[in-house]
Residue frames as a rotation matrix with the C-alpha (Angstrom) as fourth column:
MET 1
0.135 0.121 -0.983 215.85
0.569 -0.822 -0.023 117.10
-0.811 -0.557 -0.180 177.73
SER 2
0.817 0.248 0.520 215.30
0.575 -0.419 -0.703 119.85
0.044 0.874 -0.485 175.18
SER 3
-0.250 -0.966 -0.064 218.37
0.951 -0.258 0.169 121.75
-0.180 -0.019 0.983 174.01
LEU 4
-0.102 0.302 0.948 216.23
0.509 -0.803 0.310 124.80
0.855 0.514 -0.071 173.25
SER 5
-0.989 -0.148 0.028 216.05
0.066 -0.596 -0.800 127.71
0.135 -0.789 0.599 175.63
PRO 6
-0.443 0.881 -0.169 212.63
0.623 0.167 -0.764 128.27
-0.645 -0.444 -0.622 177.26
GLU 7
-0.099 0.388 -0.916 212.06
-0.395 -0.861 -0.322 131.28
-0.913 0.330 0.239 175.00
ASN 8
-0.662 -0.204 -0.721 212.86
-0.749 0.157 0.644 129.38
-0.018 0.966 -0.256 171.81
GLU 9
-0.929 0.371 -0.003 210.75
0.370 0.927 -0.062 126.42
-0.021 -0.058 -0.998 172.95
ARG 10
-0.228 0.869 -0.439 207.83
0.283 -0.372 -0.884 128.78
-0.932 -0.326 -0.161 173.58
ARG 11
-0.201 0.099 -0.975 208.22
-0.777 -0.622 0.097 130.21
-0.596 0.777 0.202 170.09
MET 12
-0.934 -0.165 -0.318 208.37
-0.328 0.752 0.572 126.73
0.144 0.638 -0.756 168.57
ASN 13
-0.712 0.702 -0.008 205.16
0.596 0.598 -0.536 125.76
-0.371 -0.386 -0.844 170.36
ASN 14
0.015 0.747 -0.664 203.41
0.118 -0.661 -0.741 128.89
-0.993 -0.067 -0.098 169.08
MET 15
-0.836 -0.370 -0.406 204.33
-0.331 -0.250 0.910 128.49
-0.438 0.895 0.086 165.41
VAL 16
-0.624 0.700 -0.348 201.20
-0.133 0.344 0.929 126.40
0.770 0.626 -0.122 164.78
ASN 17
-0.893 0.418 0.164 198.06
-0.163 0.039 -0.986 126.69
-0.419 -0.907 0.034 166.91
ARG 18
-0.621 0.783 0.019 194.41
0.409 0.303 0.861 125.74
0.669 0.542 -0.509 166.63
GLY 19
-0.884 0.334 -0.327 191.51
0.177 -0.408 -0.896 127.73
-0.432 -0.850 0.302 168.08
ILE 20
-0.099 0.951 0.291 187.92
0.988 0.130 -0.088 128.96
-0.122 0.279 -0.953 167.74
VAL 21
-0.683 -0.083 0.726 187.00
0.364 -0.900 0.240 132.30
0.633 0.428 0.645 166.13
THR 22
-0.366 0.520 -0.772 185.37
0.873 -0.096 -0.479 134.60
-0.323 -0.849 -0.418 168.72
ALA 23
0.411 0.479 -0.776 185.00
0.151 -0.875 -0.460 137.86
-0.899 0.072 -0.432 166.76
VAL 24
-0.193 -0.421 0.886 185.38
0.953 0.135 0.272 139.08
-0.234 0.897 0.375 163.17
ASP 25
0.080 0.146 -0.986 185.92
-0.098 -0.983 -0.154 142.58
-0.992 0.108 -0.064 161.74
TYR 26
0.371 0.147 0.917 184.89
0.760 0.519 -0.391 142.11
-0.533 0.842 0.081 158.10
ALA 27
0.999 0.010 -0.033 185.81
-0.009 -0.851 -0.524 145.65
-0.033 0.524 -0.851 157.04
LYS 28
0.372 -0.927 0.050 189.44
-0.908 -0.352 0.228 145.12
-0.194 -0.131 -0.972 158.12
ALA 29
0.596 -0.070 -0.800 189.56
-0.363 0.865 -0.346 141.37
0.716 0.497 0.490 157.35
VAL 30
-0.643 -0.753 0.137 190.76
-0.451 0.228 -0.863 140.45
0.619 -0.617 -0.486 160.83
CYS 31
0.513 0.808 -0.290 189.46
-0.194 0.438 0.878 138.19
0.836 -0.394 0.381 163.60
ARG 32
-0.158 -0.480 0.863 190.11
-0.984 0.004 -0.178 137.11
0.082 -0.877 -0.473 167.18
VAL 33
0.178 0.123 -0.976 190.72
-0.262 0.962 0.074 133.47
0.948 0.243 0.203 168.08
GLN 34
0.557 0.068 0.828 190.33
-0.829 0.103 0.549 131.63
-0.048 -0.992 0.114 171.39
ILE 35
0.044 -0.615 -0.787 193.20
-0.255 0.755 -0.604 129.22
0.966 0.227 -0.124 172.11
ASP 36
-0.367 -0.035 -0.930 192.44
0.776 0.539 -0.327 127.38
0.512 -0.842 -0.170 175.36
SER 37
0.296 0.485 -0.823 192.13
0.887 -0.459 0.048 130.22
-0.354 -0.744 -0.566 177.92
LEU 38
-0.526 -0.597 -0.605 193.86
0.288 -0.795 0.535 132.80
-0.800 0.107 0.590 175.70
GLU 39
0.667 0.662 0.342 192.09
0.605 -0.214 -0.767 135.11
-0.434 0.718 -0.543 173.24
THR 40
-0.322 -0.861 0.394 194.33
0.932 -0.215 0.293 136.61
-0.168 0.461 0.871 170.59
ASP 41
-0.367 0.134 -0.920 194.41
-0.122 -0.988 -0.095 140.19
-0.922 0.077 0.379 169.41
TRP 42
0.718 0.635 -0.284 192.99
-0.322 -0.059 -0.945 141.02
-0.617 0.770 0.163 165.98
LEU 43
-0.389 -0.841 0.375 194.76
-0.054 0.428 0.902 138.85
-0.919 0.331 -0.212 163.38
PRO 44
-0.217 0.295 -0.931 194.46
-0.948 -0.291 0.128 138.87
-0.233 0.910 0.343 159.56
PHE 45
0.173 0.315 0.933 192.66
-0.077 0.949 -0.306 135.91
-0.982 -0.019 0.188 158.04
GLY 46
-0.773 -0.631 -0.062 193.68
-0.160 0.100 0.982 134.36
-0.614 0.769 -0.179 154.74
SER 47
0.360 0.842 -0.403 191.83
-0.697 -0.045 -0.716 133.69
-0.620 0.538 0.570 151.49
VAL 48
0.538 -0.116 0.835 191.91
0.432 0.889 -0.155 130.98
-0.724 0.444 0.528 148.85
ARG 49
-0.127 -0.559 0.820 192.97
0.978 -0.210 0.008 133.52
0.168 0.802 0.573 146.22
MET 50
0.651 0.309 -0.693 193.72
0.435 -0.900 0.007 137.23
-0.621 -0.306 -0.721 146.35
GLY 51
-0.602 -0.795 -0.074 195.32
0.326 -0.329 0.886 138.27
-0.729 0.509 0.457 143.06
LYS 52
-0.890 0.337 -0.308 193.75
-0.432 -0.407 0.805 138.69
0.146 0.849 0.508 139.61
VAL 53
-0.062 0.859 -0.508 191.18
0.115 0.511 0.852 136.20
0.991 -0.005 -0.131 140.90
LYS 54
-0.780 -0.145 0.609 189.79
-0.529 -0.368 -0.765 137.15
0.335 -0.919 0.210 144.31
VAL 55
-0.158 0.712 -0.684 187.72
0.374 0.684 0.626 134.94
0.914 -0.157 -0.375 146.61
TRP 56
-0.595 0.070 0.801 185.88
-0.667 -0.600 -0.443 136.47
0.449 -0.797 0.404 149.58
ASN 57
0.358 0.658 -0.662 184.75
0.014 0.705 0.709 133.80
0.933 -0.264 0.243 152.02
PRO 58
-0.297 -0.593 0.748 185.60
-0.660 -0.438 -0.610 135.09
0.690 -0.675 -0.261 155.51
PRO 59
-0.750 0.015 -0.661 185.51
0.411 0.794 -0.448 133.08
0.518 -0.608 -0.602 158.73
HIS 60
0.156 0.847 0.509 182.61
-0.308 -0.448 0.839 133.35
0.938 -0.288 0.191 161.16
VAL 61
-0.266 -0.181 0.947 182.31
-0.957 -0.067 -0.282 133.18
0.114 -0.981 -0.156 164.92
GLY 62
0.518 0.444 0.731 182.44
-0.627 0.779 -0.030 129.55
-0.583 -0.443 0.682 166.06
GLU 63
0.861 -0.266 -0.433 184.72
-0.240 0.539 -0.808 128.26
0.449 0.799 0.400 163.29
GLN 64
0.668 -0.726 0.165 187.78
0.174 0.368 0.913 126.24
-0.724 -0.581 0.372 164.20
VAL 65
0.921 -0.387 -0.050 190.88
-0.207 -0.375 -0.903 127.60
0.331 0.842 -0.426 162.45
TYR 66
0.414 -0.882 -0.226 194.66
0.910 0.403 0.097 127.23
0.005 -0.246 0.969 162.38
LEU 67
0.949 -0.270 -0.163 197.04
-0.246 -0.957 0.152 130.01
-0.197 -0.104 -0.975 163.34
ILE 68
0.540 -0.817 0.201 200.46
0.821 0.458 -0.342 130.07
0.187 0.350 0.918 161.67
SER 69
0.942 -0.312 -0.126 203.27
-0.251 -0.901 0.354 132.26
-0.224 -0.302 -0.927 163.00
GLU 70
0.641 -0.759 -0.117 206.69
0.163 0.284 -0.945 132.31
0.750 0.587 0.306 161.36
THR 71
-0.218 -0.765 0.606 208.27
-0.464 -0.466 -0.754 133.89
0.859 -0.446 -0.253 164.42
GLY 72
-0.445 0.113 -0.888 206.35
0.635 0.739 -0.224 131.92
0.631 -0.664 -0.401 167.03
GLU 73
-0.940 0.196 -0.281 204.69
0.070 -0.692 -0.718 135.09
-0.335 -0.695 0.637 168.34
LEU 74
-0.256 0.930 0.265 200.88
0.892 0.333 -0.305 135.08
-0.372 0.158 -0.915 168.30
GLU 75
0.142 0.296 -0.944 200.88
0.074 -0.955 -0.289 138.82
-0.987 -0.029 -0.157 167.63
THR 76
-0.409 -0.374 -0.833 202.22
-0.769 -0.350 0.535 138.10
-0.491 0.859 -0.144 164.12
ALA 77
-0.650 0.166 0.741 200.12
0.230 0.973 -0.016 135.00
-0.724 0.160 -0.671 163.41
LEU 78
-0.676 0.503 -0.538 197.94
-0.721 -0.302 0.624 134.51
0.152 0.810 0.567 160.34
VAL 79
-0.177 0.720 0.671 194.56
-0.440 0.552 -0.709 132.76
-0.880 -0.421 0.219 160.49
LEU 80
-0.613 -0.130 -0.780 194.28
-0.781 0.251 0.572 130.03
0.122 0.959 -0.256 157.88
GLY 81
-0.751 0.249 -0.611 191.82
-0.030 0.912 0.408 127.31
0.659 0.325 -0.678 156.99
SER 82
-0.127 0.763 0.633 188.76
-0.990 -0.136 -0.035 126.01
0.060 -0.631 0.773 158.78
PHE 83
-0.806 -0.272 -0.525 188.26
-0.248 0.962 -0.117 122.58
0.537 0.036 -0.843 160.30
ALA 84
0.210 0.960 -0.186 185.26
-0.269 0.239 0.933 120.59
0.940 -0.146 0.308 161.47
TYR 85
-0.939 -0.343 0.037 184.66
-0.154 0.321 -0.934 119.84
0.308 -0.883 -0.354 165.13
ASP 86
-0.723 0.668 -0.173 181.73
0.661 0.598 -0.453 118.83
-0.199 -0.442 -0.875 167.37
ASP 87
-0.126 0.710 -0.693 179.85
0.229 -0.659 -0.716 122.15
-0.965 -0.249 -0.079 167.08
GLN 88
0.302 0.161 -0.939 180.55
-0.801 -0.492 -0.342 122.51
-0.517 0.856 -0.020 163.35
PRO 89
0.037 -0.275 0.961 180.54
0.129 0.955 0.268 119.03
-0.991 0.114 0.071 161.73
ASN 90
-0.925 -0.370 -0.090 181.27
-0.078 -0.048 0.996 118.31
-0.373 0.928 0.015 158.07
PRO 91
-0.184 0.923 -0.337 178.18
-0.842 -0.325 -0.431 118.86
-0.508 0.204 0.837 155.84
SER 92
0.734 0.401 -0.547 178.72
-0.638 0.682 -0.356 115.54
0.231 0.611 0.757 154.06
GLN 93
0.158 -0.686 0.710 180.58
-0.501 0.564 0.657 112.25
-0.851 -0.460 -0.255 154.40
SER 94
0.857 0.229 0.462 180.41
0.256 0.588 -0.767 111.32
-0.447 0.776 0.445 150.71
PRO 95
-0.191 -0.981 -0.034 183.66
0.338 -0.098 0.936 111.07
-0.922 0.168 0.350 148.72
ASP 96
-0.413 0.088 0.907 181.74
0.906 0.146 0.398 111.89
-0.097 0.985 -0.140 145.53
ILE 97
0.602 0.773 0.201 180.29
0.775 -0.626 0.086 115.30
0.192 0.104 -0.976 146.42
LEU 98
-0.770 -0.608 0.194 181.66
0.547 -0.785 -0.291 118.82
0.329 -0.118 0.937 146.17
LEU 99
0.233 0.954 -0.187 179.38
0.854 -0.109 0.508 120.75
0.465 -0.278 -0.841 148.53
ILE 100
-0.900 -0.308 0.309 178.96
0.119 -0.855 -0.504 124.31
0.420 -0.417 0.806 149.76
ARG 101
0.062 0.933 -0.355 176.29
0.839 0.145 0.525 124.79
0.541 -0.330 -0.773 152.43
CYS 102
-0.596 -0.199 0.778 175.35
-0.070 -0.952 -0.297 128.21
0.800 -0.232 0.554 153.82
ASP 103
-0.989 0.129 -0.067 173.87
0.075 0.061 -0.995 129.03
-0.124 -0.990 -0.070 157.20
ASP 104
-0.406 0.894 -0.189 170.47
-0.806 -0.448 -0.387 129.93
-0.430 -0.005 0.903 155.68
GLY 105
0.201 0.476 0.856 170.14
-0.100 0.879 -0.465 126.44
-0.974 0.008 0.225 154.18
ALA 106
0.732 0.014 -0.681 171.34
-0.669 -0.170 -0.723 127.21
-0.126 0.985 -0.115 150.65
GLU 107
0.249 -0.643 0.724 173.35
0.029 0.752 0.658 124.40
-0.968 -0.143 0.207 149.07
PHE 108
0.546 -0.221 -0.808 175.55
-0.837 -0.169 -0.520 124.23
-0.021 0.960 -0.278 145.98
SER 109
0.103 -0.475 0.874 176.70
-0.374 0.796 0.477 120.70
-0.922 -0.376 -0.095 145.16
TYR 110
0.245 -0.064 -0.967 178.15
-0.934 0.251 -0.253 118.62
0.259 0.966 0.002 142.36
HIS 111
0.470 -0.027 0.882 177.95
-0.371 0.901 0.225 114.83
-0.801 -0.433 0.413 142.56
HIS 112
-0.086 -0.595 -0.799 180.75
-0.968 -0.140 0.208 113.73
-0.236 0.792 -0.564 140.24
ALA 113
-0.846 -0.108 0.521 179.75
-0.050 0.991 0.125 110.05
-0.530 0.079 -0.844 140.35
ASN 114
-0.034 0.933 0.359 176.19
0.712 0.275 -0.646 110.85
-0.701 0.234 -0.674 139.18
HIS 115
-0.781 -0.321 0.536 177.24
0.609 -0.584 0.537 113.89
0.140 0.746 0.651 137.06
GLU 116
0.267 0.960 0.079 174.59
0.832 -0.272 0.483 115.97
0.485 -0.063 -0.872 138.85
LEU 117
-0.861 -0.448 0.239 174.84
0.308 -0.835 -0.455 119.67
0.403 -0.318 0.858 139.65
SER 118
0.147 0.943 -0.297 172.32
0.865 0.023 0.501 120.89
0.479 -0.331 -0.813 142.24
ILE 119
-0.889 -0.264 0.373 171.55
0.060 -0.877 -0.477 124.35
0.453 -0.402 0.796 143.61
HIS 120
0.038 0.900 -0.435 168.97
0.837 0.209 0.505 124.55
0.545 -0.383 -0.746 146.39
LEU 121
-0.797 -0.245 0.552 168.01
0.004 -0.916 -0.400 127.97
0.604 -0.317 0.731 147.74
PRO 122
-0.776 0.516 -0.362 165.74
0.514 0.187 -0.837 128.74
-0.364 -0.836 -0.411 150.71
ASP 123
0.205 0.941 0.269 162.24
0.979 -0.191 -0.076 130.21
-0.021 0.279 -0.960 150.45
ASN 124
0.907 0.257 -0.333 162.00
0.249 -0.966 -0.066 133.88
-0.339 -0.023 -0.941 149.40
SER 125
-0.111 -0.993 -0.051 165.38
0.362 -0.088 0.928 133.63
-0.926 0.084 0.369 147.66
LYS 126
0.851 0.308 -0.425 166.26
-0.236 -0.499 -0.834 135.27
-0.469 0.810 -0.352 144.34
THR 127
0.053 -0.826 0.561 168.63
0.679 0.442 0.586 134.27
-0.732 0.349 0.585 141.53
ILE 128
0.781 0.139 -0.609 170.02
-0.221 -0.851 -0.477 137.05
-0.584 0.507 -0.634 139.32
LEU 129
0.024 -0.765 0.644 172.09
0.767 0.427 0.478 136.55
-0.641 0.482 0.597 136.15
TYR 130
0.713 0.099 -0.694 173.45
-0.270 -0.875 -0.401 139.50
-0.647 0.473 -0.598 134.15
SER 131
-0.280 -0.811 0.514 175.21
0.389 0.393 0.833 138.77
-0.877 0.434 0.205 130.85
HIS 132
-0.453 0.059 -0.890 175.45
-0.700 -0.641 0.314 140.18
-0.552 0.765 0.331 127.33
ASP 133
-0.050 0.418 -0.907 174.68
-0.789 0.540 0.292 136.78
0.612 0.731 0.302 125.80
VAL 134
-0.234 0.050 0.971 173.34
-0.738 0.641 -0.211 133.62
-0.633 -0.766 -0.114 127.40
PHE 135
-0.168 0.132 -0.977 173.46
-0.792 0.572 0.213 130.23
0.587 0.810 0.008 125.65
VAL 136
-0.094 0.188 0.978 171.83
-0.721 0.664 -0.197 127.07
-0.686 -0.723 0.074 126.98
ASP 137
-0.124 -0.025 -0.992 172.47
-0.846 0.525 0.093 123.83
0.519 0.850 -0.087 125.09
CYS 138
-0.611 -0.020 0.791 170.85
-0.598 0.667 -0.445 120.70
-0.519 -0.745 -0.419 126.49
HIS 139
-0.960 0.274 -0.056 168.92
0.187 0.779 0.598 117.58
0.208 0.563 -0.800 125.48
THR 140
0.007 0.995 -0.104 165.78
0.741 0.065 0.668 118.34
0.672 -0.081 -0.736 127.50
ALA 141
-0.930 -0.229 0.288 164.77
0.006 -0.793 -0.610 121.53
0.368 -0.565 0.738 129.32
ASN 142
-0.016 0.937 -0.348 161.94
0.773 0.233 0.590 121.63
0.635 -0.259 -0.728 131.85
ILE 143
-0.880 -0.153 0.451 160.67
-0.117 -0.848 -0.516 124.72
0.461 -0.507 0.728 133.66
ASN 144
-0.085 0.847 -0.525 158.14
0.820 0.359 0.446 124.41
0.566 -0.392 -0.725 136.47
ALA 145
-0.967 -0.250 -0.048 156.87
0.241 -0.835 -0.495 127.76
0.084 -0.490 0.868 137.76
ASN 146
-0.183 0.926 -0.329 153.70
0.723 -0.100 -0.684 129.38
-0.667 -0.363 -0.651 139.09
ARG 147
0.846 0.381 -0.373 154.32
0.052 -0.756 -0.653 132.29
-0.531 0.533 -0.659 136.72
PHE 148
-0.121 -0.870 0.479 156.63
0.791 0.207 0.576 132.56
-0.599 0.448 0.663 133.70
ALA 149
0.820 0.386 -0.422 157.19
0.136 -0.848 -0.512 135.99
-0.556 0.363 -0.748 132.12
VAL 150
-0.137 -0.837 0.530 159.34
0.927 0.080 0.366 136.92
-0.348 0.542 0.765 129.11
SER 151
0.739 0.284 -0.610 160.10
0.107 -0.944 -0.311 140.53
-0.665 0.165 -0.729 128.14
ALA 152
-0.337 -0.854 0.397 161.87
0.589 0.138 0.796 141.04
-0.734 0.502 0.457 124.81
ASN 153
-0.264 0.180 -0.948 161.90
-0.578 -0.816 0.006 143.45
-0.773 0.549 0.319 121.85
HIS 154
0.067 0.265 -0.962 161.76
-0.927 0.374 0.039 140.47
0.370 0.889 0.271 119.50
LEU 155
-0.097 0.003 0.995 160.80
-0.625 0.778 -0.063 136.89
-0.775 -0.628 -0.073 120.30
ASN 156
0.041 0.023 -0.999 161.56
-0.942 0.333 -0.032 134.07
0.332 0.943 0.035 117.87
PHE 157
0.136 0.054 0.989 160.65
-0.520 0.854 0.025 130.39
-0.843 -0.518 0.144 118.25
THR 158
-0.102 -0.176 -0.979 161.94
-0.937 0.346 0.036 127.72
0.333 0.922 -0.200 115.87
ALA 159
-0.471 0.011 0.882 160.57
-0.513 0.810 -0.284 124.20
-0.718 -0.586 -0.376 116.29
ASP 160
-0.978 0.166 -0.126 159.26
0.005 0.623 0.783 121.26
0.208 0.765 -0.610 114.29
SER 161
-0.052 0.994 -0.093 156.02
0.483 0.107 0.869 121.45
0.874 0.000 -0.486 116.27
CYS 162
-0.891 -0.140 0.432 154.54
-0.261 -0.619 -0.740 123.44
0.372 -0.772 0.515 119.13
ASP 163
-0.156 0.839 -0.521 151.95
0.590 0.502 0.632 122.04
0.792 -0.209 -0.574 121.54
ILE 164
-0.837 -0.017 0.547 150.18
-0.356 -0.743 -0.567 124.43
0.416 -0.669 0.616 123.91
ASP 165
-0.255 0.746 -0.615 147.85
0.674 0.593 0.440 122.94
0.693 -0.302 -0.654 126.49
ALA 166
-0.647 0.036 -0.762 146.42
0.607 -0.580 -0.543 126.11
-0.461 -0.814 0.354 128.01
HIS 167
0.629 0.777 0.035 144.01
0.704 -0.550 -0.449 129.02
-0.329 0.307 -0.893 127.50
LEU 168
-0.429 -0.864 0.264 145.94
0.879 -0.331 0.343 131.21
-0.209 0.379 0.901 125.06
THR 169
0.693 0.585 -0.421 145.44
0.488 -0.811 -0.323 134.98
-0.530 0.019 -0.848 124.88
ILE 170
-0.355 -0.772 0.527 147.01
0.930 -0.234 0.284 137.05
-0.097 0.591 0.801 122.07
ASN 171
-0.882 -0.042 0.469 146.85
0.131 -0.978 0.160 140.86
0.452 0.203 0.869 122.31
GLY 172
-0.787 0.558 0.264 144.09
-0.517 -0.363 -0.775 140.53
-0.337 -0.746 0.574 124.87
ILE 173
0.137 0.844 -0.519 141.96
-0.971 0.217 0.097 138.22
0.195 0.490 0.849 122.68
ALA 174
0.029 -0.058 0.998 141.23
-0.533 0.844 0.065 134.67
-0.846 -0.534 -0.006 123.84
TYR 175
-0.612 -0.364 -0.702 142.54
-0.791 0.246 0.561 132.43
-0.031 0.898 -0.438 121.06
ASN 176
-0.959 0.173 0.224 140.61
0.143 0.979 -0.146 129.30
-0.244 -0.108 -0.964 122.15
SER 177
-0.187 0.982 0.037 137.17
0.795 0.174 -0.581 130.94
-0.577 -0.079 -0.813 121.83
HIS 178
-0.539 -0.029 -0.842 137.64
-0.225 -0.958 0.178 133.82
-0.812 0.285 0.510 119.38
THR 179
0.337 0.685 0.645 135.45
0.634 0.342 -0.694 134.33
-0.696 0.643 -0.319 116.30
HIS 180
-0.822 -0.560 0.102 135.92
0.425 -0.484 0.765 135.93
-0.379 0.672 0.636 112.88
LYS 181
0.077 0.841 -0.535 133.73
-0.076 -0.530 -0.845 138.44
-0.994 0.105 0.023 111.09
ASN 182
0.262 0.136 -0.955 132.71
-0.891 -0.345 -0.293 138.61
-0.370 0.929 0.031 107.42
VAL 183
-0.618 -0.447 0.647 132.92
-0.251 0.892 0.377 134.83
-0.745 0.071 -0.663 107.02
GLN 184
0.441 0.751 -0.492 131.69
-0.802 0.082 -0.592 133.36
-0.404 0.655 0.638 103.71
THR 185
0.503 -0.219 0.836 132.12
0.236 0.965 0.111 130.10
-0.832 0.142 0.537 101.89
GLY 186
0.972 -0.186 0.145 134.49
0.124 -0.120 -0.985 129.76
0.201 0.975 -0.093 98.97
LYS 187
0.270 -0.963 -0.006 138.10
0.816 0.232 -0.530 130.79
0.511 0.139 0.848 98.45
SER 188
0.350 -0.121 0.929 137.91
-0.204 -0.978 -0.050 134.09
0.914 -0.172 -0.367 100.36
SER 189
-0.652 -0.603 -0.459 139.83
0.412 0.227 -0.883 134.55
0.636 -0.765 0.101 103.59
THR 190
0.323 0.754 -0.572 138.01
0.914 -0.093 0.395 135.31
0.245 -0.651 -0.719 106.80
GLY 191
0.530 -0.073 0.845 138.00
-0.065 -0.997 -0.046 138.78
0.846 -0.031 -0.533 108.26
GLY 192
-0.504 -0.775 0.381 139.84
-0.395 -0.185 -0.900 139.88
0.768 -0.604 -0.213 111.34
VAL 193
-0.622 0.213 -0.754 139.19
0.668 0.647 -0.368 138.49
0.409 -0.732 -0.545 114.77
ASN 194
0.361 0.811 0.460 136.14
0.247 -0.559 0.792 139.91
0.899 -0.172 -0.402 116.52
VAL 195
-0.779 -0.606 0.160 137.13
0.067 -0.334 -0.940 142.06
0.623 -0.722 0.301 119.47
């Protein structure tokens, strides 16, 4: 038989609970949670970090979370963590993968056994990088695109050799089929390209 009074036993039972998020107010960083037949009032949800480094990754409706209450009163509980269940299974079962998967299908993963970093974004997505300086240092770089555009005040290439397998146009003039004017034999240089 428990030596606790009914009130203290109730508080003990309510110190840690598990439930499903039913509503989220993102502006106020609070949510409601369904615990069996009970739906809580608006409760603050936690974050991985919220100091000099801040991480915003709020819960969503349907997530299973833990509620922690120091006093055993649900009105003062905090919503922490997220846990897989039947409706929201784990995105991977591999011990070698760090994986973030979003609802739109985007995936960010690092396979530390294969040393492979992968970012997969859905169709019509966009990747934006703003930085004062960008440095890329690698053994081999491959870019596969339908269109590749570079806009710069000055463009400098340094290489032992440069192979271009394409129709090349320079200042609107087709390089592959251009001609020169004022051509003559001997040591003289050819004239400019015919426009």
